[in-house]
N, C-alpha and C positions, 0 to 999 in steps of 0.2 A: 504493499500498499503506499500512497505516496505521505510525505512528512507535510507539515503545516504550511498554508500558503503565506509568503513573505513579501506585503508590500513594498515597491519604489518609491524613491522621492517622487518623481514624478506620478504614481498613481495617485498618491495621498496629498499633492497639491492641485492633483484633478479633482480629487473627490473632496477636497474645501471649496473647491471653485463652482463644483455645479451642483454636489448635492449639502449645503450647508446646516442641512436640520442633519444629515448624519455625523456624528463621528469616531473618527478612529483611534483605539484607544492600543497607544503602543504596548503599551504596559501587558497588557491584558490578550494580545493580538485580535482586537475584537472592534467591529463598526455598528456600533448602535445608535438608532434615534428614530427620526421620522421617514418615511419614504413617502415623497408625493408624486401623486403624475396627474396630466390633463390629456387623454390622450382620446387618438379616434383610431381604430383600426379600419385599414381596407377591408370592405364588406359588413361587415357590422350598422356601420352608419351612424352611430352613438357615440357620442363625446363622453367621456366619463372623467371626473377631477374627484380624488378619492387622496387617503392618506392611510398607513399603516406604519404601527409599531413595531419595527425588527431589530434582531439585535442575529448579526452575521459572526460565526464564531470559527477564525479563519485559522484555528491548532485543528480542526475536525474536520475531516471530508465527508460528503453525506455517503454511503453505503460502501467508503471505502475507494467512492470513486474521482471526480474533475475537480467537484462543487465543492464549497465549503456547506457548513451543517447551519442553515437560516432558519429563526424562529420566529414567531409574528408573539409578541410578549405580553396583548393585553386581553389575550382571549377572542379579539372581535371576531376571527373567522368560524373558531367556537361557537360564538354565540348565533352567527348565520345558520351554522348548521341546525344550532338546535332549535330555533324561531321556522326555519323550513323542512324541521323533522325529517334533515336528512344524515345521512353515517358520513362524519365528519371527513372519512377517508375520498368521499366523492365532490370534497371538495379540495383534493389533494394537500389532506391535511393531517398530523398523526395526533392522535386526542390526549393521550399521554405526557407530551413535551413541548407539542405544540412545533414540532421541526416541518416546513414544507417541505412538500415533495414536486420539486418543480419540473424535474426531466427522468423519464424510463432510463437507466444506467447503460443499455447500451445503443443510445443515442449522443451520448453525451461527447463523445469525440466526433459526432459529426457537427454538432453545433460549435466546440471549442476544439479545431484540429490542432491547434496551438498550445493548446495545453488552455488552463485557468486565466482568464482576461477580466477583469476586474469592469472595466469600460463595458464588454461586453453582457458580463454576468449582471450588472444594474437594470442592463436595458431589458436584456431577459427578465427577471424579478418584477419589473413592472408590466411587464406584458403578462404575466403570470397572473398579478394585485387585479388586472384589469379587468382578469379571467374569471377572478373570483367577484371583486364586485359587481360585472355584468350578470352572472350569473344570482346574486343577491336580486338585483335590482328586476331585472325581464325574467326571471325563473326558465330561461336556458341560456344554451351554451351558446357562446358567439361562436365558439369553432369546436372543434371535436377535442375532449382533453383524452391524454393517453391514460391506455387501461392502466390498472397495477397488478403487482404480480406474475401471476400466470397468462391471466388477461392479455394483459400488455404483450409478452414476450409473444404471445398466440397471435396477435394484431400485427406486429412486427412481421413475423413468418410468413404471415398471409402476403404482408402486402409486396416482400421482397425477400424469396429463398433465399437466395444468392448471398445476399449481401447479408444477412443477419446471420444465416444456420448455425456460423462459425461462432458467432458471440453468443448465441443461446444457450449454445452446447457447451461452452466455459463459466456460465452464469450458472446453469444446471450443476455443472460437475464442482462449482465451488458448494450449491445450496448441498450437495450429496457427497461431499468433503471424497471423492473419487475420481478416477476419470471414466468415460465410458463408451463405448464403439459407436460408429455410426450407426449401426444398425438400432443399437438402443436406442441412441438418441431418435432415431424417427419412428422409434417405437414408441416415446414418450410423447414426442409431439403429437401422433396421433391419438394417443388416449387422449391427450388434454383439450387439443380440436375436438373430438367428441363429445367429452365431458361438459363442454363450453355453450353445446346444440342445447344439451339437454334442459 
């Protein structure tokens, strides 16, 4: 797994200039405060102005991947889930610790081909929170959210076997803590796809 994320002087300066309500705590290696956005995405036609209190823990990477752990610190997203009688996971948040699930691990390297980038990451985070606010206001998703766990893997597999099979196989091996043959992998995928249709 990758170690902590170290921001360089340029990134720290860039953060201060572009996100004045987010503070970088050098000693704890965390970014915390308010992230605000006033956004309209193509295809949704709805401008949303909203804000969330967040903490980005640069010492720990989410799911051992590329991105840092991000938490929403006031319970705002969990309250949306309660109000709408939704399972918090459908708003891409972990109920126990308030951690956000921004992207399915198998897609990280596509969005971050050079590894972690603070500039790209904060854009990504705003896009993610726009999705949550939109879902809250209009009761529908502005675009399809990524499935979680095995459902997410099945979506990717069916979308493009050649591209994702290797990554999904690695992921399953990590979960099972052993190597699996191609034959066994295809059997597992067949089973998961069948199960998802039931």
